[in-house]
C-alpha positions as CSV (number, residue, x, y, z in Angstrom):
1,M,93.4,-17.6,15.7
2,R,92.9,-14.9,18.2
3,R,92.0,-12.2,15.4
4,F,89.4,-14.8,14.0
5,L,87.8,-15.3,17.3
6,T,87.7,-11.2,18.1
7,L,86.3,-10.8,14.9
8,L,83.8,-13.3,15.4
9,W,82.9,-11.9,18.9
10,L,82.8,-8.4,17.5
11,L,80.3,-9.5,14.4
12,F,78.0,-11.5,16.9
13,P,75.8,-8.5,17.5
14,V,75.2,-7.5,13.8
15,G,74.0,-11.0,13.4
16,V,71.8,-11.0,16.4
17,V,70.4,-7.4,15.1
18,Y,69.9,-8.6,11.4
19,Y,68.1,-11.6,12.9
20,H,66.0,-9.8,15.3
21,F,64.7,-7.1,12.5
22,N,64.1,-9.7,9.8
23,A,63.3,-13.4,10.5
24,G,63.0,-12.6,14.4
25,Q,59.9,-10.4,13.9
26,T,58.4,-13.3,11.7
27,Q,58.8,-15.7,14.7
28,I,57.4,-13.5,17.3
29,V,54.2,-13.0,14.9
30,R,54.4,-16.9,14.4
31,E,54.7,-17.6,18.5
32,K,51.7,-14.8,18.9
33,A,49.5,-16.6,16.2
34,G,50.5,-20.0,18.0
35,L,49.4,-18.7,21.1
36,H,46.1,-17.3,19.9
37,M,45.4,-20.8,18.2
38,E,45.6,-22.4,21.5
39,Q,43.1,-20.1,23.1
40,I,40.8,-20.8,20.1
41,R,41.0,-24.3,20.7
42,A,40.3,-24.0,24.4
43,M,37.0,-22.2,23.0
44,E,36.3,-25.4,21.0
45,Q,36.6,-27.4,23.6
46,A,34.2,-25.5,26.3
47,A,30.9,-27.0,27.1
48,E,28.9,-24.8,25.2
49,P,31.2,-23.2,22.4
50,D,30.3,-20.0,21.1
51,W,31.1,-20.9,17.2
52,E,30.4,-17.4,15.8
53,G,32.9,-16.1,18.4
54,I,35.5,-18.8,17.3
55,I,34.8,-18.0,13.4
56,E,35.8,-14.4,14.8
57,E,38.8,-15.4,16.3
58,Y,39.9,-17.5,13.1
59,E,39.4,-14.3,11.2
60,K,41.3,-12.4,13.7
61,L,44.0,-15.0,13.3
62,T,44.3,-15.0,10.0
63,K,44.9,-11.4,10.0
64,E,47.8,-11.5,12.4
65,L,49.8,-14.0,10.3
66,P,53.0,-12.7,8.6
67,V,52.6,-11.7,5.2
68,K,54.6,-14.6,3.8
69,E,53.3,-17.4,5.7
70,R,52.8,-20.8,3.9
71,P,49.8,-21.6,2.3
72,L,49.5,-24.7,4.4
73,V,48.9,-22.7,7.5
74,H,46.3,-20.7,5.7
75,H,44.5,-23.5,4.3
76,Q,44.4,-25.1,7.7
77,I,42.8,-22.1,9.3
78,R,40.1,-21.8,6.7
79,L,39.6,-25.5,7.1
80,A,38.9,-24.9,10.9
81,K,36.7,-22.0,10.4
82,A,34.5,-24.2,7.8
83,K,34.2,-27.1,10.5
84,A,33.1,-24.1,12.8
85,R,30.6,-22.8,10.3
86,L,29.0,-26.5,10.2
87,Q,28.6,-26.3,14.0
88,L,26.5,-23.2,13.5
89,L,24.7,-25.4,10.5
90,D,25.7,-22.8,8.0
91,V,25.9,-25.8,5.6
92,A,25.5,-23.8,2.2
93,G,28.2,-21.2,3.4
94,A,30.5,-24.2,4.6
95,I,30.1,-26.4,1.2
96,D,30.9,-22.8,-1.0
97,D,34.0,-22.1,1.2
98,L,35.1,-25.9,1.2
99,N,34.8,-25.9,-2.5
100,V,37.1,-22.8,-3.1
101,L,39.5,-24.2,-0.7
102,L,39.5,-27.8,-2.2
103,Q,40.6,-26.1,-5.6
104,E,43.5,-24.1,-3.8
105,S,44.7,-27.0,-2.1
106,A,44.4,-29.5,-4.4
107,S,46.4,-27.0,-6.9
108,T,49.0,-25.9,-4.1
109,H,49.9,-29.1,-2.4
110,G,48.3,-31.8,-4.6
111,D,45.2,-34.3,-4.3
112,N,47.0,-36.7,-1.9
113,A,48.2,-34.3,0.8
114,K,47.0,-34.4,4.1
115,V,45.3,-31.1,4.4
116,T,43.6,-31.6,0.9
117,R,42.2,-34.8,2.1
118,A,40.9,-33.3,5.1
119,I,39.1,-30.7,3.3
120,R,37.6,-33.3,0.9
121,E,36.2,-35.3,4.0
122,L,34.8,-32.3,5.5
123,L,33.3,-31.4,2.2
124,G,31.7,-34.7,2.1
125,K,30.5,-34.5,5.5
126,A,29.0,-31.0,4.5
127,N,27.1,-32.4,1.7
128,Y,25.8,-35.2,3.6
129,Y,24.7,-32.9,6.0
130,A,23.2,-30.9,3.3
131,T,21.4,-34.0,2.0
132,Y,20.1,-34.9,5.2
133,L,18.7,-31.8,6.4
134,L,16.9,-31.1,3.2
135,K,15.3,-34.9,3.1
136,T,14.2,-34.4,6.8
137,T,12.5,-30.9,6.2
138,G,10.5,-32.6,3.1
139,A,12.5,-31.0,0.3
140,A,11.9,-32.4,-3.2
141,E,14.3,-35.1,-4.5
142,P,15.4,-32.6,-7.2
143,E,16.8,-30.3,-4.5
144,W,18.5,-33.2,-2.2
145,R,19.7,-35.4,-5.1
146,P,22.6,-33.3,-6.1
147,Y,24.0,-32.9,-2.6
148,A,23.7,-36.9,-2.1
149,E,25.4,-37.2,-5.2
150,R,28.4,-35.2,-4.5
151,T,28.3,-37.0,-1.0
152,R,28.8,-40.4,-3.1
153,Q,31.2,-39.0,-5.1
154,I,33.6,-37.6,-2.6
155,F,33.4,-40.7,-0.5
156,R,34.0,-42.8,-3.4
157,F,37.3,-40.9,-4.3
158,L,38.3,-40.9,-0.6
159,A,38.0,-44.8,-0.7
160,E,39.5,-45.7,-3.8
161,H,42.5,-43.5,-2.8
162,Q,42.7,-45.4,0.6
163,E,42.5,-49.0,1.9
164,E,39.6,-51.2,1.1
165,E,36.6,-50.7,3.0
166,A,37.3,-47.2,4.2
167,L,34.3,-46.1,2.3
168,A,31.7,-47.9,4.6
169,Q,33.8,-47.1,7.4
170,Y,33.9,-43.3,7.2
171,E,30.3,-43.1,6.0
172,R,29.5,-44.7,9.3
173,R,31.8,-42.3,11.3
174,V,29.9,-39.6,9.5
175,E,26.7,-40.9,10.5
176,L,27.5,-41.3,14.0
177,E,28.8,-37.8,14.3
178,F,26.3,-36.2,12.5
179,E,23.6,-38.1,14.8
180,K,25.7,-36.9,18.0
181,T,25.5,-33.2,16.9
182,M,22.0,-33.5,16.0
183,T,21.3,-35.1,19.6
184,G,23.4,-32.6,21.2
185,R,21.5,-29.6,19.4
186,S,17.9,-31.1,20.6
187,K,18.7,-30.7,24.2
């Protein structure tokens, strides 16, 4: 028993060194990325957020992550970046990013995963914004109709894969949030 404990005591530093130079480095990078994420969240909560700066910080955060980080983390960061792009009213760019992200997320995590659902919700919201902006600027119906139809399809998909009355509730939430965003921009 004494030899076993002595051997264990002597091998303990080897285990610590192994962890430090392998999984330990990854953990350190993840902790730094977590702190960076907290800083970005604080920037988003500011009274007048600098959305371009926030997008740049998300880019930096993506580069800071470990090489073998889970796809879920990358998808969540790209989703947050798309939300920031919508705040800048870069609706077309956000829709393009979200379409690609939705395909990747659905193939990686499945259609019913939480992150895929969040991406789909934001994509529906972005298409609704595009429809609203095109209609209010006097665009012809053939220009805004595809966005309206895509919005309808997304909301219907979300509602069919959720409880009853979810479509109406979600559409109303999107409308309220968009009205809030537009009144905040006009000030």
